TORMARVEX-936058 format. One line per 2 residues: number of its first residue (from 0); for each residue x, y, z of N, C-alpha, C. Coordinates in pm, whole numbers, plus 50000, padded with zeros to 5 digits. Layout:
<pts>
NUM = X/Y/Z/X/Y/Z/X/Y/Z ~ ...
</pts>
This chain:
<pts>
0 = 63970/78228/68730/64042/78280/68858/64174/78338/68804 ~ 64201/78456/68850/64323/78519/68804/64440/78471/68858
2 = 64435/78422/68984/64551/78360/69057/64567/78215/69018 ~ 64691/78171/69015/64715/78033/68993/64780/77969/69118
4 = 64754/78028/69222/64797/77974/69357/64692/77888/69423 ~ 64733/77780/69472/64644/77697/69543/64656/77734/69694
6 = 64623/77646/69778/64614/77682/69918/64738/77727/69975 ~ 64731/77866/70017/64841/77937/70089/64969/77930/70006
8 = 64952/77954/69879/65070/77979/69795/65120/77853/69712 ~ 65061/77727/69737/65098/77611/69667/65040/77631/69519
10 = 65113/77589/69418/65063/77606/69283/64931/77531/69271 ~ 64828/77602/69189/64708/77539/69164/64718/77445/69044
12 = 64650/77341/69035/64648/77250/68931/64578/77305/68811 ~ 64627/77269/68693/64558/77310/68576/64529/77185/68497
14 = 64410/77178/68445/64374/77062/68370/64388/76935/68446 ~ 64342/76929/68571/64378/76819/68654/64283/76696/68627
16 = 64187/76709/68536/64100/76587/68517/64132/76521/68385 ~ 64251/76551/68322/64286/76475/68209/64312/76328/68228
18 = 64265/76247/68147/64270/76091/68174/64424/76056/68143 ~ 64490/76119/68047/64627/76072/68016/64717/76110/68145
20 = 64700/76215/68200/64781/76260/68330/64736/76167/68434 ~ 64618/76122/68444/64579/76035/68552/64647/75899/68528
22 = 64654/75843/68417/64712/75704/68397/64859/75719/68414 ~ 64928/75834/68388/65063/75835/68407/65116/75859/68553
24 = 65037/75942/68633/65093/75988/68752/65008/75942/68877 ~ 64897/75877/68854/64812/75838/68961/64885/75749/69060
26 = 64956/75652/69008/65025/75549/69098/65176/75588/69123 ~ 65223/75701/69057/65365/75731/69075/65384/75838/69172
28 = 65344/75815/69298/65345/75922/69401/65439/75871/69511 ~ 65496/75967/69585/65576/75915/69707/65483/75867/69810
30 = 65540/75787/69906/65448/75733/70013/65383/75843/70094 ~ 65446/75963/70108/65390/76079/70185/65257/76120/70128
32 = 65245/76104/69984/65122/76144/69923/65015/76050/69961 ~ 65045/75918/69972/64949/75820/70006/64912/75828/70157
34 = 65003/75860/70238/64981/75880/70380/64874/75997/70405 ~ 64894/76102/70332/64806/76220/70349/64666/76177/70284
36 = 64667/76101/70177/64546/76071/70119/64454/75967/70203 ~ 64542/75881/70270/64472/75787/70367/64402/75867/70474
38 = 64477/75975/70533/64425/76055/70634/64296/76127/70571 ~ 64302/76168/70447/64182/76237/70389/64067/76145/70388
40 = 64083/76023/70357/63975/75923/70358/63898/75923/70482 ~ 63984/75918/70600/63934/75906/70728/63860/76040/70771
42 = 63919/76151/70735/63861/76280/70762/63731/76299/70698 ~ 63708/76248/70571/63593/76271/70496/63484/76176/70547
44 = 63540/76059/70621/63433/75972/70678/63355/76046/70770 ~ 63413/76149/70836/63344/76212/70950/63213/76275/70922
46 = 63190/76306/70791/63058/76373/70746/62945/76273/70764 ~ 62952/76146/70712/62843/76061/70731/62853/75951/70825
48 = 62971/75945/70905/62999/75836/70991/62898/75824/71103 ~ 62851/75936/71158/62760/75942/71273/62615/75920/71227
50 = 62586/75926/71095/62445/75920/71037/62371/75800/71091 ~ 62425/75677/71081/62353/75559/71111/62333/75541/71278
52 = 62407/75619/71351/62393/75595/71496/62308/75706/71556 ~ 62258/75806/71474/62167/75910/71543/62050/75860/71617
54 = 61976/75770/71567/61865/75715/71638/61898/75651/71769 ~ 62011/75574/71755/62068/75494/71876/62106/75589/71981
56 = 62173/75704/71942/62224/75803/72048/62092/75861/72113 ~ 62004/75891/72030/61876/75953/72081/61802/75865/72181
58 = 61802/75732/72154/61733/75646/72242/61804/75622/72367 ~ 61929/75589/72357/62016/75544/72477/62040/75666/72562
60 = 62055/75785/72514/62081/75907/72595/61965/75996/72613 ~ 61845/75942/72573/61709/76012/72604/61718/76141/72557
62 = 61763/76170/72428/61761/76294/72361/61669/76308/72250 ~ 61616/76429/72219/61531/76448/72116/61608/76456/71982
64 = 61538/76426/71875/61604/76444/71736/61680/76574/71718 ~ 61619/76690/71753/61686/76817/71739/61812/76824/71818
66 = 61815/76764/71937/61932/76761/72021/62051/76675/71964 ~ 62000/76566/71923/62103/76480/71843/62161/76537/71721
68 = 62080/76609/71646/62115/76673/71529/62219/76788/71547 ~ 62230/76820/71668/62326/76932/71709/62472/76872/71675
70 = 62487/76736/71670/62615/76676/71634/62660/76740/71497 ~ 62571/76752/71410/62605/76815/71272/62620/76960/71299
72 = 62526/77034/71373/62533/77178/71378/62665/77223/71448 ~ 62709/77162/71553/62833/77207/71620/62956/77179/71534
74 = 62956/77062/71466/63059/77031/71381/63071/77126/71253 ~ 62961/77152/71193/62956/77244/71084/63000/77400/71126
76 = 62937/77435/71233/62953/77572/71280/63112/77599/71312 ~ 63166/77512/71381/63316/77524/71406/63397/77511/71287
78 = 63361/77419/71200/63445/77397/71079/63438/77522/71001 ~ 63310/77581/70985/63299/77706/70907/63389/77818/70964
80 = 63380/77839/71097/63455/77941/71165/63603/77915/71152 ~ 63637/77802/71171/63790/77773/71167/63844/77785/71025
82 = 63759/77761/70923/63812/77765/70791/63870/77913/70769 ~ 63822/78016/70839/63868/78152/70814/64013/78166/70864
84 = 64056/78090/70954/64191/78112/71026/64291/78003/70972 ~ 64240/77914/70905/64345/77798/70851/64455/77850/70774
86 = 64417/77953/70677/64526/78008/70592/64629/78092/70678 ~ 64576/78166/70787/64674/78242/70858/64750/78150/70945
88 = 64698/78033/70996/64770/77937/71066/64888/77874/70984 ~ 64848/77818/70877/64930/77729/70794/65049/77817/70741
90 = 65024/77944/70704/65122/78031/70649/65224/78069/70752 ~ 65187/78055/70885/65291/78093/70992/65359/77975/71042
92 = 65298/77874/71074/65359/77762/71137/65404/77640/71034 ~ 65348/77649/70917/65385/77562/70810/65272/77458/70796
94 = 65278/77391/70668/65167/77301/70632/65166/77172/70716 ~ 65293/77116/70746/65290/76991/70813/65245/77002/70949
96 = 65302/77107/71037/65255/77124/71161/65096/77150/71178 ~ 65046/77223/71080/64898/77236/71073/64822/77110/71049
98 = 64876/77035/70951/64817/76898/70923/64812/76810/71038 ~ 64927/76800/71112/64935/76712/71231/64857/76769/71339
100 = 64852/76899/71355/64764/76954/71472/64619/76913/71442 ~ 64571/76927/71318/64437/76890/71282/64411/76735/71314
102 = 64502/76657/71274/64492/76517/71295/64482/76478/71450 ~ 64562/76548/71527/64574/76516/71673/64445/76571/71729
104 = 64396/76681/71694/64269/76732/71748/64158/76630/71722 ~ 64146/76579/71601/64043/76485/71567/64058/76350/71651
106 = 64185/76308/71665/64204/76186/71750/64145/76198/71885 ~ 64182/76317/71941/64140/76341/72090/63997/76359/72102
108 = 63931/76446/72010/63790/76472/72028/63701/76361/71982 ~ 63741/76284/71885/63651/76172/71850/63656/76064/71963
110 = 63772/76049/72035/63779/75952/72141/63699/76014/72253 ~ 63706/76131/72277/63626/76189/72392/63472/76177/72354
112 = 63438/76194/72224/63294/76174/72203/63255/76042/72225 ~ 63338/75928/72197/63299/75796/72240/63284/75772/72378
114 = 63353/75850/72457/63353/75842/72599/63231/75910/72676 ~ 63164/75991/72591/63061/76075/72659/62954/76000/72721
116 = 62889/76077/72812/62775/76015/72896/62647/76105/72875 ~ 62653/76209/72793/62536/76292/72768/62542/76348/72638
118 = 62432/76385/72582/62428/76447/72442/62507/76575/72439 ~ 62490/76654/72552/62565/76779/72553/62720/76763/72536
120 = 62776/76661/72601/62911/76626/72588/62960/76601/72451 ~ 62875/76504/72382/62902/76465/72238/62901/76595/72150
122 = 62805/76675/72167/62790/76791/72084/62917/76884/72091 ~ 62957/76896/72217/63082/76991/72230/63199/76916/72179
124 = 63215/76787/72196/63328/76715/72143/63326/76711/71980 ~ 63205/76702/71926/63194/76722/71783/63240/76851/71727
126 = 63216/76954/71817/63257/77094/71771/63418/77081/71770 ~ 63488/77018/71870/63634/77007/71866/63674/76926/71745
128 = 63611/76816/71712/63633/76743/71590/63623/76831/71470 ~ 63528/76927/71463/63523/77009/71348/63633/77108/71330
130 = 63696/77159/71444/63817/77233/71443/63928/77155/71376 ~ 63956/77038/71427/64058/76955/71370/64027/76932/71222
132 = 63917/76903/71181/63884/76872/71048/63909/76996/70956 ~ 63877/77119/71005/63910/77235/70924/64052/77248/70907
134 = 64137/77238/71006/64285/77252/71003/64340/77156/70899 ~ 64290/77025/70907/64337/76923/70830/64305/76937/70681
136 = 64176/76945/70650/64120/76954/70522/64169/77073/70445 ~ 64167/77189/70510/64214/77304/70435/64355/77303/70401
138 = 64437/77213/70459/64585/77205/70430/64618/77082/70350 ~ 64535/76980/70344/64576/76851/70291/64591/76864/70136
140 = 64503/76942/70067/64519/76949/69925/64647/77010/69886 ~ 64686/77127/69954/64811/77199/69934/64925/77112/69953
142 = 64923/77024/70056/65034/76935/70096/65053/76828/69985 ~ 64948/76758/69944/64944/76666/69835/65003/76714/69703
144 = 64961/76839/69660/65016/76900/69548/65159/76936/69560 ~ 65203/76982/69680/65330/77029/69703/65437/76920/69700
146 = 65399/76794/69737/65496/76690/69747/65478/76577/69633 ~ 65383/76603/69547/65347/76509/69441/65462/76509/69348
148 = 65487/76395/69285/65576/76380/69168/65512/76334/69039 ~ 65571/76359/68932/65509/76323/68802/65392/76410/68761
150 = 65383/76527/68809/65279/76619/68776/65169/76615/68890 ~ 65092/76713/68895/64987/76740/68986/64856/76664/68953
152 = 64836/76639/68830/64712/76587/68791/64671/76457/68860 ~ 64762/76362/68869/64738/76244/68936/64711/76257/69087
154 = 64783/76359/69143/64770/76382/69294/64630/76438/69320 ~ 64581/76523/69230/64460/76586/69256/64352/76492/69244
156 = 64356/76396/69141/64257/76291/69127/64260/76191/69249 ~ 64390/76173/69308/64394/76098/69425/64322/76161/69541
158 = 64335/76295/69551/64270/76360/69657/64114/76354/69634 ~ 64062/76361/69509/63926/76343/69488/63876/76205/69510
160 = 63959/76113/69477/63929/75969/69512/63907/75943/69657 ~ 63999/75999/69731/63998/75998/69880/63870/76051/69934
162 = 63837/76171/69879/63718/76238/69923/63587/76136/69904 ~ 63581/76092/69775/63472/76010/69742/63471/75879/69822
164 = 63579/75817/69848/63592/75688/69927/63539/75726/70071 ~ 63598/75829/70119/63571/75859/70262/63420/75887/70280
166 = 63350/75966/70192/63218/75990/70202/63117/75878/70182 ~ 63166/75787/70106/63089/75661/70076/63106/75557/70190
168 = 63233/75531/70235/63257/75439/70341/63212/75471/70474 ~ 63207/75613/70496/63179/75661/70628/63048/75607/70688
170 = 62940/75616/70615/62811/75554/70664/62814/75416/70687 ~ 62893/75332/70596/62898/75194/70607/62969/75151/70726
172 = 63084/75210/70755/63163/75181/70877/63087/75222/70996 ~ 63020/75344/70993/62937/75394/71100/62830/75289/71137
174 = 62770/75226/71032/62660/75133/71057/62707/74999/71119 ~ 62834/74958/71063/62884/74833/71121/62925/74843/71261
176 = 63003/74949/71291/63051/74973/71419/62928/75014/71515 ~ 62849/75086/71471/62728/75135/71541/62626/75019/71574
178 = 62628/74909/71505/62545/74798/71540/62594/74734/71664 ~ 62723/74743/71689/62791/74698/71817/62747/74791/71932
180 = 62783/74925/71910/62762/75024/72007/62765/75158/71941 ~ 62685/75266/71981/62682/75392/71921/62824/75451/71945
182 = 62904/75404/72041/63042/75461/72058/63138/75410/71969 ~ 63108/75299/71903/63210/75233/71808/63254/75330/71705
184 = 63174/75399/71631/63224/75496/71517/63322/75598/71571 ~ 63292/75654/71696/63381/75757/71742/63528/75692/71774
186 = 63528/75575/71840/63652/75512/71877/63728/75465/71740 ~ 63651/75422/71647/63701/75382/71514/63780/75495/71444
188 = 63717/75609/71440/63781/75724/71373/63909/75771/71455 ~ 63903/75759/71593/64010/75803/71665/64127/75708/71646
190 = 64103/75579/71634/64212/75477/71615/64277/75499/71466 ~ 64189/75519/71376/64234/75534/71228/64317/75665/71218
192 = 64255/75770/71278/64339/75896/71263/64472/75895/71340 ~ 64474/75819/71451/64605/75801/71524/64706/75733/71427
194 = 64664/75634/71347/64744/75566/71256/64786/75662/71152 ~ 64698/75745/71101/64726/75838/71005/64829/75946/71060
196 = 64808/75986/71177/64908/76077/71245/65047/76025/71241 ~ 65058/75893/71279/65198/75833/71271/65260/75834/71139
198 = 65169/75783/71035/65215/75775/70894/65261/75908/70847 ~ 65179/76016/70865/65216/76148/70809/65340/76194/70876
200 = 65348/76177/71009/65462/76213/71084/65600/76161/71036 ~ 65592/76030/70998/65711/75958/70958/65742/75987/70809
202 = 65641/75981/70727/65661/75977/70576/65668/76106/70507 ~ 65601/76207/70568/65601/76348/70520/65727/76423/70564
204 = 65813/76438/70463/65939/76514/70490/65933/76653/70455 ~ 65978/76676/70332/65986/76814/70277/65860/76864/70229
206 = 65801/76973/70283/65684/77031/70239/65705/77174/70211 ~ 65670/77220/70082/65693/77364/70054/65621/77462/70152
208 = 65684/77566/70173/65624/77658/70268/65541/77761/70196 ~ 65446/77824/70263/65368/77930/70203/65462/78046/70156
210 = 65421/78101/70039/65505/78219/69979/65481/78356/70055 ~ 65378/78369/70138/65344/78488/70214/65258/78446/70325
212 = 65246/78535/70427/65160/78518/70545/65022/78569/70507 ~ 64918/78488/70532/64783/78529/70506/64727/78598/70627
214 = 64633/78683/70605/64559/78756/70715/64425/78692/70734 ~ 64375/78691/70870/64246/78644/70894/64140/78717/70829
216 = 64158/78839/70808/64061/78933/70750/64041/78918/70591 ~ 64124/78847/70531/64116/78836/70378/63987/78768/70336
218 = 63942/78656/70393/63829/78593/70344/63706/78693/70369 ~ 63707/78767/70476/63592/78853/70488/63594/78971/70388
220 = 63713/79018/70359/63710/79118/70246/63679/79058/70125 ~ 63702/78936/70092/63672/78868/69964/63525/78862/69948
222 = 63443/78855/70054/63297/78846/70043/63237/78980/69996 ~ 63314/79084/69986/63267/79207/69918/63240/79185/69765
224 = 63310/79084/69719/63290/79053/69571/63148/78987/69555 ~ 63067/79049/69475/62933/79005/69460/62912/78870/69406
226 = 63004/78833/69313/62992/78689/69257/63028/78584/69359 ~ 63129/78608/69437/63166/78509/69542/63055/78511/69652
228 = 63001/78625/69692/62894/78631/69789/62768/78561/69730 ~ 62744/78566/69613/62626/78502/69547/62653/78354/69555
230 = 62766/78301/69535/62795/78159/69542/62778/78109/69683 ~ 62829/78197/69786/62823/78158/69925/62678/78141/69970
232 = 62589/78253/69928/62449/78241/69976/62377/78134/69915 ~ 62417/78102/69784/62357/77979/69717/62388/77854/69797
234 = 62510/77839/69831/62552/77716/69908/62495/77714/70042 ~ 62477/77836/70117/62419/77839/70250/62271/77788/70237
236 = 62193/77831/70128/62051/77778/70119/62044/77639/70067 ~ 62138/77598/69989/62138/77460/69938/62173/77362/70047
238 = 62255/77409/70150/62288/77313/70258/62168/77291/70348 ~ 62063/77377/70347/61944/77336/70418/61876/77206/70366
240 = 61889/77179/70236/61843/77065/70178/61935/76954/70209 ~ 62070/76972/70197/62167/76877/70211/62166/76810/70358
242 = 62164/76908/70463/62180/76851/70591/62043/76815/70654 ~ 61930/76864/70590/61800/76816/70630/61804/76668/70595
244 = 61850/76636/70469/61853/76490/70423/61948/76407/70516 ~ 62067/76465/70538/62168/76381/70612/62131/76365/70759
246 = 62079/76470/70826/62070/76468/70966/61929/76415/71013 ~ 61822/76457/70930/61689/76424/70975/61638/76289/70924
248 = 61678/76253/70796/61629/76131/70735/61649/76003/70826 ~ 61759/75988/70905/61768/75865/70975/61649/75845/71084
250 = 61590/75950/71121/61489/75939/71224/61349/75895/71157 ~ 61337/75912/71036/61208/75883/70968/61213/75744/70895
252 = 61336/75690/70886/61354/75561/70805/61318/75441/70887 ~ 61323/75460/71024/61289/75350/71124/61370/75231/71098
254 = 61506/75245/71086/61587/75136/71069/61693/75126/71182 ~ 61761/75010/71197/61871/75006/71290/61992/75058/71223
256 = 62104/75067/71305/62229/75138/71254/62286/75057/71148 ~ 62275/74922/71147/62329/74834/71042/62269/74877/70904
258 = 62139/74870/70900/62059/74909/70774/62071/75043/70728 ~ 62080/75142/70834/62098/75284/70792/62229/75296/70725
260 = 62330/75222/70773/62467/75235/70715/62471/75194/70572 ~ 62390/75093/70532/62378/75050/70396/62303/75149/70307
262 = 62197/75208/70355/62125/75304/70281/62218/75427/70255 ~ 62284/75483/70354/62366/75594/70337/62507/75560/70264
264 = 62543/75433/70271/62654/75385/70182/62617/75409/70042 ~ 62486/75364/70005/62445/75385/69862/62444/75528/69837
266 = 62397/75616/69926/62392/75762/69903/62532/75811/69882 ~ 62639/75762/69956/62772/75805/69936/62847/75767/69818
268 = 62811/75638/69773/62872/75584/69646/62813/75668/69526 ~ 62684/75694/69528/62628/75774/69426/62683/75917/69414
270 = 62705/75975/69533/62766/76103/69532/62905/76104/69486 ~ 62984/76000/69524/63122/75995/69477/63130/75977/69326
272 = 63054/75890/69282/63067/75851/69138/63024/75975/69043 ~ 62912/76046/69080/62873/76162/68997/62959/76277/69013
274 = 63016/76289/69132/63107/76407/69149/63233/76402/69065 ~ 63278/76275/69042/63412/76253/68966/63390/76239/68817
276 = 63283/76157/68782/63271/76109/68647/63150/76178/68578 ~ 63049/76237/68634/62936/76288/68575/62941/76443/68571
278 = 62966/76502/68683/62970/76654/68692/63061/76720/68590 ~ 63182/76678/68567/63259/76757/68462/63193/76751/68326
280 = 63141/76642/68285/63078/76619/68152/62949/76712/68141 ~ 62876/76722/68238/62761/76796/68241/62791/76958/68228
282 = 62903/76984/68308/62945/77123/68309/62998/77167/68172 ~ 63073/77081/68104/63112/77109/67970/63000/77127/67870
284 = 62905/77030/67879/62795/77028/67782/62699/77132/67804 ~ 62645/77161/67916/62547/77260/67950/62587/77388/68004
286 = 62707/77409/68062/62754/77524/68123/62726/77510/68275 ~ 62804/77593/68344/62791/77585/68492/62652/77622/68544
288 = 62614/77743/68504/62484/77793/68552/62364/77702/68514 ~ 62355/77657/68393/62250/77572/68355/62244/77440/68428
290 = 62371/77382/68453/62384/77257/68526/62334/77282/68667 ~ 62374/77392/68738/62321/77406/68864/62181/77448/68878
292 = 62117/77515/68783/61975/77529/68790/61903/77402/68779 ~ 61941/77317/68694/61881/77192/68678/61900/77096/68796
294 = 62018/77080/68850/62049/76991/68949/61982/77046/69082 ~ 61999/77163/69107/61930/77222/69232/61779/77206/69227
296 = 61726/77229/69102/61576/77203/69092/61535/77066/69122 ~ 61621/76971/69073/61582/76827/69099/61608/76789/69242
298 = 61705/76852/69321/61725/76819/69453/61602/76875/69528 ~ 61560/76994/69503/61435/77050/69565/61321/76957/69535
300 = 61304/76908/69422/61186/76806/69394/61205/76689/69468 ~ 61320/76639/69473/61349/76509/69551/61311/76522/69695
302 = 61347/76637/69762/61314/76654/69897/61157/76673/69916 ~ 61103/76739/69817/60947/76754/69830/60881/76623/69821
304 = 60929/76531/69735/60872/76399/69724/60887/76327/69850 ~ 61006/76338/69906/61029/76258/70042/60922/76313/70146
306 = 60904/76445/70149/60796/76490/70243/60667/76432/70221 ~ 60630/76426/70085/60497/76371/70055/60485/76223/70081
308 = 60601/76150/70039/60597/76002/70066/60663/75947/70200 ~ 60643/76021/70304/60705/75989/70432/60663/75849/70483
310 = 60551/75796/70444/60506/75671/70494/60564/75557/70416 ~ 60634/75581/70305/60689/75457/70232/60833/75463/70242
312 = 60886/75365/70313/61032/75345/70331/61104/75320/70199 ~ 61050/75228/70118/61131/75204/69994/61139/75339/69906
314 = 61028/75415/69904/61034/75544/69840/61149/75649/69898 ~ 61157/75646/70023/61250/75727/70096/61396/75684/70062
316 = 61411/75547/70063/61550/75500/70034/61581/75532/69892 ~ 61496/75524/69790/61527/75552/69653/61566/75700/69646
318 = 61486/75791/69718/61511/75927/69712/61643/75967/69768 ~ 61684/75897/69880/61810/75931/69946/61923/75905/69858
320 = 61924/75781/69790/62024/75750/69691/62033/75846/69571 ~ 61912/75866/69522/61908/75974/69409/61951/76104/69449
322 = 61929/76143/69570/61976/76273/69617/62134/76274/69618 ~ 62186/76155/69656/62331/76143/69662/62393/76180/69524
324 = 62331/76118/69415/62378/76137/69284/62370/76285/69242 ~ 62258/76354/69280/62234/76494/69253/62335/76579/69329
326 = 62363/76548/69458/62446/76636/69543/62586/76619/69487 ~ 62627/76499/69446/62763/76494/69392/62793/76580/69276
328 = 62699/76591/69187/62707/76684/69073/62718/76826/69110 ~ 62628/76853/69208/62619/76994/69251/62750/77035/69325
330 = 62801/76952/69412/62918/76984/69497/63033/77014/69408 ~ 63061/76932/69300/63170/76954/69210/63150/77083/69127
332 = 63035/77100/69070/63020/77218/68978/63016/77347/69058 ~ 62957/77349/69176/62947/77474/69253/63084/77509/69309
334 = 63170/77405/69353/63300/77434/69401/63392/77479/69277 ~ 63380/77430/69163/63458/77477/69064/63418/77619/69021
336 = 63284/77657/69032/63235/77780/69001/63300/77886/69104 ~ 63305/77846/69230/63365/77933/69334/63514/77975/69302
338 = 63581/77875/69245/63721/77897/69213/63731/77994/69096 ~ 63634/78004/69015/63646/78081/68894/63577/78214/68895
340 = 63495/78238/69002/63402/78355/68998/63473/78479/69043 ~ 63582/78466/69114/63642/78589/69180/63793/78595/69141
342 = 63862/78714/69159/64005/78722/69125/64093/78679/69246 ~ 64040/78631/69349/64117/78608/69472/64189/78468/69458
344 = 64294/78447/69538/64365/78321/69540/64269/78213/69591 ~ 64301/78097/69553/64207/77983/69574/64180/77968/69735
346 = 64292/77977/69821/64257/77956/69956/64169/78066/70011 ~ 64177/78187/69968/64101/78295/70021/63952/78275/69977
348 = 63938/78253/69850/63802/78233/69799/63738/78113/69876 ~ 63817/78012/69890/63755/77891/69941/63720/77904/70089
350 = 63803/77987/70161/63775/78013/70310/63653/78092/70321 ~ 63638/78194/70231/63520/78288/70243/63392/78215/70213
352 = 63399/78137/70101/63281/78058/70061/63246/77956/70171 ~ 63353/77882/70223/63323/77776/70324/63261/77829/70452
354 = 63311/77950/70493/63246/78024/70612/63100/78042/70593 ~ 63057/78090/70478/62910/78120/70456/62838/77989/70445
356 = 62881/77890/70363/62807/77770/70341/62796/77688/70463 ~ 62899/77675/70543/62888/77593/70657/62793/77650/70771
358 = 62757/77781/70767/62657/77833/70853/62517/77762/70827 ~ 62491/77742/70690/62369/77671/70655/62369/77529/70708
360 = 62487/77468/70706/62495/77335/70749/62477/77328/70902 ~ 62515/77435/70974/62497/77437/71115/62354/77456/71163
362 = 62273/77547/71082/62140/77571/71121/62050/77468/71089 ~ 62058/77404/70965/61955/77310/70911/61929/77185/70997
364 = 62034/77128/71049/62015/76999/71122/61927/77027/71258 ~ 61966/77123/71330/61889/77160/71438/61744/77197/71414
366 = 61734/77282/71305/61594/77336/71262/61511/77226/71214 ~ 61559/77126/71153/61478/77014/71097/61409/76943/71209
368 = 61481/76919/71322/61426/76834/71421/61325/76925/71509 ~ 61341/77054/71509/61256/77147/71578/61119/77154/71488
370 = 61139/77170/71360/61020/77175/71282/60931/77048/71285 ~ 60985/76937/71305/60906/76816/71313/60837/76819/71437
372 = 60882/76887/71546/60812/76888/71668/60704/76999/71665 ~ 60736/77113/71615/60641/77227/71599/60525/77199/71513
374 = 60553/77133/71397/60443/77112/71299/60425/76964/71293 ~ 60491/76895/71194/60471/76750/71177/60600/76694/71099
376 = 60609/76569/71094/60737/76509/71040/60760/76538/70881 ~ 60661/76595/70825/60674/76619/70674/60746/76757/70650
378 = 60725/76844/70740/60767/76987/70719/60916/77003/70697 ~ 61006/76932/70768/61144/76955/70749/61185/76932/70604
380 = 61127/76834/70535/61162/76813/70405/61107/76924/70307 ~ 60982/76973/70346/60938/77085/70262/61020/77212/70280
382 = 61071/77235/70395/61146/77354/70428/61280/77333/70354 ~ 61345/77212/70350/61460/77187/70288/61452/77214/70143
384 = 61340/77165/70081/61309/77188/69938/61297/77336/69909 ~ 61228/77400/70004/61216/77556/69980/61348/77619/69987
386 = 61439/77586/70068/61573/77638/70086/61648/77616/69958 ~ 61641/77503/69897/61716/77470/69778/61651/77545/69657
388 = 61517/77570/69660/61454/77654/69561/61506/77797/69569 ~ 61519/77843/69687/61581/77979/69714/61714/77994/69656
390 = 61797/77880/69660/61926/77875/69610/61927/77901/69454 ~ 61821/77841/69389/61816/77865/69244/61774/78003/69209
392 = 61689/78067/69296/61657/78194/69275/61762/78288/69287 ~ 61851/78265/69400/61972/78347/69416/62065/78344/69303
394 = 62090/78224/69248/62164/78215/69116/62115/78301/69010 ~ 61984/78300/68990/61913/78380/68887/61931/78522/68901
396 = 61896/78568/69024/61913/78701/69059/62056/78757/69040 ~ 62154/78675/69072/62303/78704/69066/62374/78664/68940
398 = 62296/78628/68840/62355/78575/68720/62454/78678/68646 ~ 62434/78794/68662/62529/78898/68597/62664/78887/68667
400 = 62666/78858/68800/62788/78858/68872/62870/78729/68839 ~ 62796/78636/68770/62859/78505/68732/62895/78489/68586
402 = 62893/78601/68523/62918/78600/68374/63039/78528/68326 ~ 63146/78533/68421/63281/78480/68381/63286/78321/68422
404 = 63176/78271/68482/63182/78131/68525/63155/78043/68415
</pts>
């Protein structure tokens, strides 16, 4: 990447995965960094938090699986759309106001979700949650880097650790609270985010401002770059597999919220471990494209096996956890590739890529539920596997545009 600017002008980290830097600076951060990191953990919980309660919501609110899976669709759709405007917002009102606005929106809409009396209400409130999540997540990394002391390396690893912890703990907390009531996870997030709002308000003092004002149109113009567009389409197709697994699998596992929480906790732990500790090594050893070819091929195979072995619960559980390990590798490698493939600043490239990929995450959950009704329960997994296979084909076709990755 030709620019060394991070989100909206904050300096981008270089060599942030060095173990020496990690040991020196990981624990030497101001309280403000830990306050934002804590909020990141809660924000990243939102991805898998509702997973264990999907069947319970379906049963108690008399909703079909495709209707309940709209909780993911609305969340991803609004998150993707909002990603486009986050740079323009934060460069005008500042990083801290953007961060706090995102937190406040999550507090309000997660609480409203827990107070809902129909599936339509929850779907709309999850959409609002997605808006808050986009504003917060798109700004959090820039804030952590901007206020970090002792070098940025430790701060970036702290951010990655928060991401992994949130993704892994989300389903576990969702399962525990969901075993009491499906409303529990919504109220839990609202409470924790309110605490994060207070901590960030009090502890976050001086935050560097953006060096320039961003335009809403910049991410769309960036998509004219064939390499960045290739990565976006790849992620769009890959998300058909990702969110088929995440949104549809709870309905075929036939477990209560408590046990579903443990299954997807295993999925999240595997994802977190491989994203931080395995992906960088594979990328160095085999290269970005070869790693993506192999991992995406294995994800497609894993989904295909799930479609074939739908009657075996132990097989499905093993495949879910194995998918987590593969998804962790893919997420890290493909995100790194996005940052390297184009000459645009990191926030612009990230916003453009996120806009395209979240559209796949919006369509897949709803479609998987419909496919199960239109055909049979096996078909969603086959379609997910097909989508991931097309992602591999997209990378192969666009390989010339990825020569510098």
